[in-house]
KEMIVO-418142 format. One record per residue: chain; x, z, y of N, C-alpha, C in turn; residue in one letter. Coordinates in steps of 0.1 Angstrom, whole numbers, padded with zeros to 4 digits, always signed. Example, Ala and Ser with C-alpha at 12.3 -4.5 7.8 and 13.67 -1.06 7.14 Angstrom:
<nodes>
A	+0132	+0078	-0057	+0123	+0078	-0045	+0132	+0078	-0033	a;
A	+0128	+0071	-0022	+0137	+0071	-0011	+0129	+0079	+0000	s;
</nodes>
This chain:
<nodes>
A	-0141	+0153	+0123	-0137	+0161	+0115	-0143	+0158	+0104	x;
A	-0157	+0148	+0101	-0165	+0148	+0089	-0156	+0132	+0086	x;
A	-0156	+0131	+0091	-0143	+0112	+0083	-0130	+0122	+0080	x;
A	-0123	+0133	+0075	-0114	+0133	+0070	-0117	+0133	+0057	x;
A	-0126	+0142	+0048	-0133	+0139	+0037	-0130	+0131	+0029	x;
A	-0139	+0117	+0041	-0137	+0108	+0030	-0125	+0094	+0032	x;
A	-0114	+0099	+0041	-0104	+0088	+0039	-0092	+0098	+0032	x;
A	-0098	+0112	+0026	-0086	+0117	+0017	-0078	+0107	+0000	x;
A	-0094	+0100	+0002	-0088	+0096	-0011	-0082	+0079	-0008	x;
A	-0081	+0074	-0003	-0078	+0062	+0000	-0066	+0063	+0012	x;
A	-0067	+0076	+0013	-0044	+0077	+0021	-0047	+0079	+0012	x;
A	-0044	+0090	-0001	-0042	+0098	-0010	-0036	+0083	-0019	x;
A	-0046	+0074	-0022	-0041	+0065	-0033	-0034	+0045	-0029	x;
A	-0028	+0048	-0013	-0029	+0043	-0004	-0009	+0048	-0006	x;
A	-0009	+0066	-0006	+0007	+0066	-0008	+0011	+0069	-0020	x;
A	+0000	+0067	-0026	+0006	+0068	-0039	+0009	+0052	-0042	x;
A	+0005	+0041	-0037	+0009	+0029	-0041	+0022	+0021	-0033	x;
A	+0026	+0025	-0020	+0036	+0025	-0016	+0041	+0032	-0020	x;
A	+0048	+0038	-0027	+0060	+0054	-0032	+0064	+0041	-0042	x;
A	+0053	+0040	-0050	+0057	+0028	-0061	+0064	+0022	-0061	x;
A	+0057	+0006	-0050	+0062	-0003	-0046	+0076	+0001	-0042	x;
A	+0075	+0001	-0026	+0091	+0011	-0021	+0099	+0015	-0034	x;
A	+0096	+0025	-0045	+0108	+0030	-0058	+0113	+0016	-0068	x;
A	+0103	+0006	-0068	+0104	-0006	-0074	+0114	-0017	-0066	x;
A	+0112	-0014	-0056	+0125	-0019	-0050	+0137	-0013	-0048	x;
A	+0138	-0001	-0044	+0150	+0007	-0051	+0154	+0005	-0067	x;
A	+0150	+0000	-0074	+0148	+0005	-0088	+0159	-0010	-0087	x;
A	+0153	-0024	-0079	+0155	-0031	-0084	+0170	-0039	-0078	x;
A	+0167	-0030	-0066	+0184	-0027	-0055	+0196	-0020	-0063	x;
A	+0195	-0014	-0071	+0203	-0006	-0083	+0206	-0008	-0095	x;
A	+0198	-0021	-0099	+0203	-0026	-0110	+0209	-0043	-0108	x;
A	+0224	-0035	-0122	+0237	-0041	-0117	+0234	-0056	-0125	x;
A	+0244	-0069	-0124	+0242	-0078	-0126	+0226	-0085	-0130	x;
A	+0220	-0083	-0115	+0210	-0099	-0117	+0214	-0108	-0102	x;
A	+0220	-0116	-0104	+0219	-0125	-0091	+0213	-0123	-0081	x;
A	+0222	-0129	-0071	+0214	-0121	-0060	+0198	-0127	-0057	x;
A	+0196	-0139	-0063	+0185	-0148	-0054	+0173	-0145	-0061	x;
A	+0177	-0136	-0073	+0163	-0128	-0083	+0166	-0112	-0070	x;
A	+0176	-0111	-0072	+0172	-0096	-0070	+0169	-0096	-0056	x;
A	+0172	-0105	-0049	+0161	-0108	-0034	+0144	-0102	-0030	x;
A	+0139	-0122	-0041	+0127	-0118	-0042	+0122	-0101	-0052	x;
A	+0130	-0095	-0062	+0121	-0079	-0065	+0123	-0072	-0060	x;
A	+0131	-0076	-0045	+0127	-0064	-0036	+0118	-0066	-0024	x;
A	+0124	-0080	-0020	+0113	-0084	-0013	+0092	-0084	-0014	x;
A	+0090	-0091	-0024	+0081	-0090	-0032	+0069	-0076	-0035	x;
A	+0082	-0059	-0032	+0070	-0050	-0037	+0074	-0050	-0020	x;
A	+0083	-0049	-0020	+0080	-0043	+0008	+0075	-0045	+0011	x;
A	+0066	-0061	+0009	+0058	-0073	+0015	+0044	-0063	+0004	x;
A	+0043	-0064	-0006	+0030	-0056	-0013	+0026	-0039	-0002	x;
A	+0037	-0037	+0001	+0037	-0021	+0002	+0035	-0020	+0023	x;
A	+0040	-0029	+0024	+0033	-0034	+0042	+0015	-0038	+0038	x;
A	+0013	-0050	+0031	+0001	-0054	+0029	-0005	-0042	+0024	x;
A	-0007	-0028	+0018	-0014	-0015	+0016	-0017	-0010	+0024	x;
A	-0008	-0005	+0029	-0005	-0002	+0044	-0016	-0005	+0057	x;
A	-0018	-0026	+0058	-0031	-0031	+0068	-0043	-0028	+0061	x;
A	-0045	-0028	+0044	-0055	-0026	+0039	-0058	-0007	+0041	x;
A	-0048	+0002	+0042	-0054	+0015	+0041	-0052	+0018	+0062	x;
A	-0050	+0013	+0073	-0047	+0012	+0084	-0072	+0006	+0083	x;
A	-0071	-0009	+0080	-0085	-0013	+0077	-0088	-0004	+0075	x;
A	-0095	+0003	+0063	-0107	+0016	+0058	-0103	+0022	+0063	x;
A	-0100	+0031	+0068	-0098	+0047	+0081	-0107	+0036	+0093	x;
A	-0103	+0031	+0098	-0109	+0019	+0114	-0124	+0023	+0105	x;
A	-0129	+0008	+0097	-0142	+0013	+0082	-0154	+0024	+0087	x;
A	-0141	+0033	+0084	-0144	+0045	+0083	-0152	+0057	+0093	x;
A	-0139	+0052	+0103	-0144	+0060	+0116	-0156	+0052	+0120	x;
A	-0156	+0038	+0123	-0168	+0031	+0127	-0177	+0033	+0117	x;
A	-0181	+0041	+0112	-0195	+0046	+0104	-0193	+0032	+0093	x;
A	-0190	+0028	+0087	-0193	+0019	+0077	-0183	+0029	+0066	x;
A	-0188	+0032	+0063	-0182	+0040	+0045	-0183	+0031	+0032	x;
A	-0194	+0025	+0033	-0201	+0015	+0024	-0194	+0000	+0024	x;
A	-0182	-0009	+0016	-0183	-0017	+0019	-0197	-0030	+0013	x;
A	-0202	-0024	+0000	-0215	-0033	-0002	-0226	-0035	+0008	x;
A	-0220	-0030	+0011	-0232	-0034	+0027	-0235	-0044	+0035	x;
A	-0225	-0053	+0026	-0219	-0064	+0039	-0221	-0068	+0028	x;
A	-0224	-0072	+0010	-0229	-0084	+0003	-0247	-0084	+0001	x;
</nodes>
């Protein structure tokens, strides 16, 4: 239960960033007059970034649960 305090900030930041990327994808889907190829790129790239952010969050949660709170100790 002690880990929850350390996981709050990464979770909040990740949720904000994922919402931003998904919002950007939705915005670009709604803009008229953009060629289909460009629209696909402008939707796929933010969704990939959102997936990467989710992966980073999962990795960070595993690090915190494993007892490694400080990434700088690796260097």
